[in-house]
C-alpha positions, 0 to 999 in steps of 0.5 A: 500500500503506497502512502499518500503524498501531502497535498502541500509539499515542503519547499526544497531544503526547508526540512532542515530549518524546522526548529529555527523559530523555536531557537529565535523565540528562546533567544529573544526570551533570554535577551529580554530576561537578561535585560529585565534582571539587569534593570531590576538589579540597577533599580535595586542598587539605585534604591539602596544608594538612595536609602543609604544617602537618606539614612546618612543625611538623617544621621548627620542631622541627628548628630547635629541635633546631638550637638545642640542638645550637648550645648543645652545640657552643658549650659544647664549644668553650668547654671546649676553649679554656679547657683549651688556650687558650695552645696554640691561640693559639700555633697561630694559631687564629682567635678566631671561634667554630667555628659561625661558621667552619664552619656545621653542616648535617645535609644536608652531613653526609648528603652526606659519608656517602652520597657524591654524589647521582645516582651510577650504580649499580655493575654487578651483576658488580662487586657480586658480586665485592665481596660475595665479597671481604667474605665472604672478608675480603680487602677492607681499606682502604688504610693512612692512608685513611679509609672513606667513612662515617668522619668522624674525629670521628664513626663511620659507625654513630654518624653514621647513628644521629644522622641517623635522622630526616626533614628537616634542620637547620643552625646558623650564628652570630656574636658580638655583641661585634663590634658597637656596643651601642646600649643602652649609652646607657641609662646616662643622659644626659650631665651631665659636660663631661669628655672621658671621659664614657662617654655622650659616648664612645659617641656619639663612636664612633658619629659616627666610624663614620658618618663613614666613606666607606661612609656618604657616600651617606647623609650626604654628609659633613655632620657636623652631620647625623651628630651630629643622627642620633647624638643622636636614637639616644642620646635614644631610649634614655637615661633623661632626656627632654631633648635632649642637644646637647653635653656638659653642654648640654641642649636641649628635650624629646625628644618635640618631634622626633616629635610634630607631625611625620610621626611619631605616637609618642613617644621610648621612653626605654628599651632597644631590644628589637631592632635593627629598632627603630632604624628608629623613630628620627628620621633613620634610614632604610632606607639608613642601617639597611642600611649600619650594621646589620652593626656595630650590636647591642642586646646585650652590653657596651660592649667591642668584639671587633676581631678579628671586627669589620667594617673600618669599625668597626675604623677607628671604634674606633681613631680614637676611641682616637686622638682621646683621645691626648695628646702625639701628632699626631691621626689624621685620618679621611681619612688612609687610609695610617695607617688601613690600617696600623692595621687590618692591625696589628689583623688580624695580631695577632688571627691570632697572639694573642687578647689585648687588650693585644697588640692595643694594643701593636701599634697604639700604635707606629703612632700614635706613643704609644711614641716620642712618649710619648703617653698615652690618656684611655682605654686601648685595652685597656679599650675592646676585648675578645677574649671570646666571650659573646653569640652571635647564632644563625641556626637553620634547620629544613627538612622537604620543600620548607618551610624555617623559620628561628629567630633567637636571641641567647644569653648564655653567661655561666657554665656551660651551665645558667645561659645565658640566651636574650635573643632568640628569634624564629620567622621 
């Protein structure tokens, strides 16, 4: 039996192209899918970048809000300490600013108002009973017990109104008076051979600090290396261009320490803009910078707040003071027993009275000043302070997963409208 031929036979050679349409369709789908995925990916990236930029902008302005909040907090504290200073001292209140003792955080405040996160919801029956009690006016807080939303200084409604924004900010601070001001060397090069030369006095306190045991890994106790580095720091800031080797003795040009060596710059002979500039000074490496930075600053005057200073700096100041005493045995840097007594005397006095004269009165008997009749070239009370003027602020703004920090230094001399921002940097 013969097969019937099709009434519509395929053109000659067409049978070999029977799957081309399917291949073209699959290719078109592949191209369109690729374009769609690429478009979706680019859209997602653009959206993520926009959200990140939004969060960054929001975090920045939250950090700026923290700056304004810090100014408000400091001004209120100054007003309270000014009015009730004597009563606060009798109550053994710390001289440390409130923003240092209790860093403020809106996230913490939200937690205090909202209770523990993730707490299980109360059963519906209990909620109904609570509603009924509220309607009947039977629910009353126990006497002497604050409700969950009452923070004492801020009522629940006020707190919720204050926190009616997205994101969070926090404020912490410290006092620059608790550190050595390196820019004090700007008073000029030493030209006096007297022991009371302020330029040399500043070098002495820095040498004393670097002679502490904490700095032995850097200097190995080599006093000539300590003197060399301290001299380089002083020469970097002072007004003249000659190396100050000793009181009344000048060496070569300061630039000779840098030009023609691994360094390619010249001495600044100007005030440091930030403490990080210390790393440019010859002989100052990362190890020394990390050890010394908690005790150094480029702001403030030459008086140090011993009540807030690091223990190493307290020892350095007292050793410098003791070196200028006449008629009493000197205190050696390795006399740990005497230094311990001196530090404890300062810390105990600071807990009772924020007064420079009181600190000096507590220290002098240990040094033998009262019994031996020793006199000081420079009184301790003129070297230290208990004032709070230069505030180092760390301001944080957070929006979503993005966190932005601002570091600022505020000079709070005068009323709040006269305060100056000495340093402001977004990190």
